[in-house]
Every structure is written in structure tokens, then in C-alpha cells.
N, C-alpha and C positions, 0 to 999 in steps of 0.2 A: 547128653542134654543137660542143661543147667537145672538146678533145683526149682527155681520159680516156674520154669516152663513145664516141668514134670507135674508140679502142683496144679497148675491151670488145666492141664490135660485131664488129670484125675477128677477135678471138680466138674469138668464138662461131662465126663462119663456118668458121674453120680446124678447130675441134673437130668440127663436124658433118661436114666433108669427111673428116677422119681416121677417124671412126667408120664412115662409109659405105665407105671403102676397106677397112677391117678386115673388115667383114661380107662384102664381095665376095671378098676374099682367102680367107676361110674357106670360102666356097661353092665356089670354084674349085680349092682345094688342100686337101682334107680329109685331111691326113696328120698329125694330132696324135696319133701313137702315143706311148705312154710311152717314155722313154729305155730302150733295151736290148731292147724288144719285137722279136721276130723274130731277135735275135742269140742263138740258143740253143746254140751250140757249147759242149759241156762242161757244159750244164745240163739235159740230158735226164734222164728218170727214171732212177734208179740203174741198173742193168744194162739200161737201156733199150736195146732193140735199137735202138740209136742213137736212136730217137725214143722208144722205150719198150721196149727190149729186155727189160725186166723186167716188162712189163705182166702177164704170167701166168707168173711163175717164170723162164722162160728167154726171155721176150720173144715178142711176136707181131707183128713188123714185117711178116710175110708178108701180113697182112690188108690193110694200108694201102698197102704198096709204097713207103712213105716211107723215105728214107735214114736209117740209124740215127744216133742222137745219141750223143755221147761220154759215157762214164761215168767215175766215179772222179776227176773234176776238182775236186770241191768237198768241203769238210769238213762241209757242211750241205746237205741236199737232201730234198725231199718231207716236211718236218716232222721229220726225224731229223738228229741232229748227233753227229759223232765228237768225243769229248773225251779227248785223251791226257793222261796225268799228267805226262809229260815229253817233250821233243822234242830235247834235247841229250845227246849220248853221247860217250864217249871211244873213238876208233877202236881196234879190236882188243881191247877189254875187254868181256867178257860182262856184261850188265846186265839187270835185270828191267825189262820194258816193260809198263806197265799203261794201260788205256784203258776208257772207258765209251761207251755209245750212249744219247743222251737223246732224248726225244720233244719235241713242240712246246711242252709245258708245262715242260720242264726236268727231267722225271722220268726216272730211270734205267730202261732196259728190262732186265728180268730173265728172265721166263719166256716172252717173246714170240718168241724165236728158234726156228726150225724146222730140222730136219735137211736138209742139202743136201750131197750127196756124202759121206755118213756123218759130217758134222761140222756143228755149229751156227755155227762161225766159221772162216773161212779168212783168214789174214793174209799178204799178199804184200808183200815189202819189196824194192824195186829202187833201185839207185843211179840218179841222174838220167841218166847216160850209158848206162844199161842194162848196164854191165859186170859188175855184181854182182846176183844174183837169189836170193831166199829165199822159200820157201813154208812157213809155220809154222801151227800149230794151237794157239791160246791156250786156257787153261783159265778157265772162268767161276766166280767166287766167289758166295756167297749174296747179296751186295749188288749183283750185276750187273757187277762189275768183271772185265774180262778181263786175264789176265797171261800172259806168256811170257818165256822167256830169249832175249834178243836180243843179237847181236854184230854191229856194223857194222865189218867187217874193215879197211876203209881209209877215209881221210878223204874227205869229200864230202857232198853233199846227197842224201838218199834220199827216196823216196816210199813211204809205207806205205798199202796198200789194205786196208780192212776189208770183206770180202766175206761177206754173210750173207743170210738169207731171213726175212722177216717178213710175215705175212698173205698168204702165197703168192706174194710178190713178191721177186725177187732185188734186193739193194741193194749198192751199192759207194760207200763214203765214204772219203776219203783225206786225209792230212795229210803235211807234210814233216818229216823228221827230219834232224838235223845232227850231223856228226862233224867238228869243226874240225881243221884241219891242212893239210898240203901236198897240195892236191887237184889232180891232173893228169888231167883227163877224157880218156877214150879215144874215138876216133872210132867211129861205128857201123860194124860190119863190112860189107863189100860183100855184096850179095845172093848167096846160094849155096843149093844144093839138098840138100847133105849135111852131116851133123855126126856126131861120134863120142863115145861115152861108155862107159868101162869095157869096151872091146873090142867094143861093139855099134855098128854103122853104121846110121844112120837117114836115109833119103832122103825128101825132101818132094816130093810131086807135087801140082800145082795144075791147076785146070780153069776156064777162062773167068773170070779175075779181072776184076771190074768194080766200081767204087765204087758203093755204095748197092744192090747186088744180091747175093743169096746165092751164094757160091762154095764149091766143095768142096775140102777139103784132106785129103790122104791121106799118112800116114807109114808107110813100109815098113821094118821092122826086120830086119836080117840080122847074121850073125856068121860071119866067115870065108867070106863069099860065099854062105852058106846062110840061107834064111828062118828066123826064130825063131818057131816055132809055139806055144811054151809060155809066152807072156807072162803074168805073174801080175797079178791084179787089184790096182788101186791106188785107194783111196777108192771102192771099189765099182764100178770101171770099168776099162777097159783102158788109159786114158790121161787125162791132164789137161793142158789147153792154155790158156795165157794169151797174149793179144796186146796190145801196147802201141804206140800211134802215136808216131812220132818227133816230138820237139819238146815236146809238152805231156803225153806219156805217157797219153793217153786210154786208158782201160781197156776192152778189148773182150772180151765173153764170146762164146764160140762154142759150138755144140751138136753132139752126136753125130749121125751119120747112119747109115742102113742101108747095107749093102754096095753096093746098086744105085743109091743117090742120096740126096739130102737127106731127112732125116726130117721128117715133116709137123709135128711138134710136140715140145715138151719141150726145145727148145734155147734158148740165150740168146746174144745178140750185144751185149755192152756195149762200145763203143769207148769207149771209150770206151773210152769212153771206156773195152779193151778190154777186161768181165766175164771170168772164166776158166771153162773147162768141161771136160767129160769125155766120153770115147767109151765107150759101153756095149758089152756083148758083141754086141749086134745091129749096132753101128756098125762093127765090124771083125771079120774072121775071119782066123785064122792070124796072119801077121806084120804085118797091116795095121791101122792105127788111123785112122779117118776122122772128119772133122768138117765141119760147114757153118759158114761165117762170113760176116758182112756187114760189109765195110769201109766206113765212112761217107764217106771222102774218098780221092782219089788220094794217093800218097806212099809212104813207107817205114814198115813196121811191124816190130817185133821180136817174134818168137814164141818162147815157152818151152814145150816139151813135156816132161812127166814121165811115165815109165812104170816098171814094176817088172819086173826080170829078174834071175835068179840071186839072189833074196832081197834085192836092194837097189833103191832108187829111183834111177833115172838121169835126168839132165836134159840135154837138147840144145836148142840155140838157133839161130834163123835170122833173117836179115834178108829181108823179103819186100817187093818193089816192086809196088804196085798201080797200074796204068796209068790214064790219063785215059780 
């Protein structure tokens, strides 16, 4: 046999052997998952109770028992996209901030927004080190553009969360905003159970904190050592709570509970990636404001509670450690 013929025959044998090995490998190791499948941290449905905390407004993780997925980690999710008109600001200078929400076809949403906590849109702006927090309510124009006066008081990178409801589902889309300058990030405060605002002392009480499981958070408001029993309603409720996970600022939505324990429905746990939420009149009596929250992972979370007392909205903040 001539040399060329021998070489061709040898190549054919190698090709057949390679094909057989490939088929055997596929049969023994069926792991051809698309890249990223299974890695859903930060990509759960908008206020997904971590896995879908927004499945029915305020999430229905209770049915599946699955750990909640983080929300507010993406500018685009579930066919909706947050489109800011600008992302750069001058620190300390009030500026108009405008943005739109687009559907999967690129059309601007206009009349699809539904009331949630007396507003169609909640805008939460937090500096990435959580040292600065703002809760704003933009105005919607006829063309679907939302506008609000915004001041980023100091230099740094901020996270802007657009929190809204469409088709009965709570959504949280987010984008970064920038205020160039000398940015000196502050360390996250150590975990503590009390904070003070405007002469009011607020104690945080927790019960059986466990990642992936619903836990009760109760805030007790006092002044001069006495319970404050005349808390005023804020956004149709007794309090409003936002939880953010340290590191990625996953936006977590929590939901109000009855005085005796977690409310069976109507809440929302976005960690998330951490959605924001409110305690209704049934969720707290007297000086207590109660919430149920599902923290998707162990670690530290920054909590921001807002309540109205003495005709003013007060904000208190806490660092909460969720054990393994």
C-alpha cells in the first residue's frame, strides 16, 4: 500500500475512535446546561420573593419554600427595562432626574402602572456604601416619562431602584448613578438593635432569623421611655421598610404581619434583591410596627424604616446579621 493511502486509512480510524468517545462522554456526563443556567442570584423575578417575591404582588415564596431570589440587581428583567435619561450628577446640586420603563418591544409604559402603597412609582436612591438613603415619589408625564428633583449630596456611586407594580406583580429595576468627586466610602455600621430620629427611639426585635425562611421583624417606637401609640399613617400604612444586602445591594421587599405572627398573604420579599414594604394597621398596634421578611442568604443587611410621627416622616437604619 502506498504511503498516502496508509495515512488516509489511519486518519479514518482515528476519526471513528474520536466520534465514539464523544458519544460515550455525552451519555455519561449529560451536563450541557447553557452558560449561566442555575446561577440566578440577582436575576429572580422583580420583587421576587427571592425566587419570585413578586409573583403575586408581594411574592408567594411561602408556597414553594424556596429561598428568595435577589431583586433590584438588573436594569432589565422579565421583559421590562429601566431607561434613565441621565446617570451623571454634580454632588450637592439639585437636578431633575427623568427615566422611563420600556416593554420588550421598546415601547414606553404609560397607563400600565398600578397603585402600590398609594403611589404608582417609588424611587429609592442609596449610595453604594448605604451611608445615604432617599425615598422619592416621581411624577409621571403624559408620555410615560417619570421625573423627580434629585440631589446626590456627596460624591460617590449611587443605586437607584424603581419600585412599581404592573399586572399585579411588584417589579424592581435598578441602575447606577454617579456623582464624581472625592468619594470616601463609609464602613457599614456594626449590627445594633436601636436607632433614634427626631427624639424618637426605635428598637428592632427579631425572632428566629434564618436564611431562606420567613422571619418576623418588630420595631417598637418610644419617646422619653414611653410607647408612642399615636403613629400616623405613611403611604397608607404604619411604616415602610427597605432591606438591602451588603455587597451587591440586593433589594428585599418585606411584608406586613398581624400582631400575632406572619400574615398569610399580601407581603413581598425582594432581596433582593431587598423590595420595600409597609406595615398596615393590622400589622402593628400601638407603638409596634411588624414585618415578615425572607432573607435569601446569610450575611449582613442594611434596613431602612420610615414612619410618620409629629407630622414628619422619620427614618431609622439598622445593620442586621443573618446567621447561617
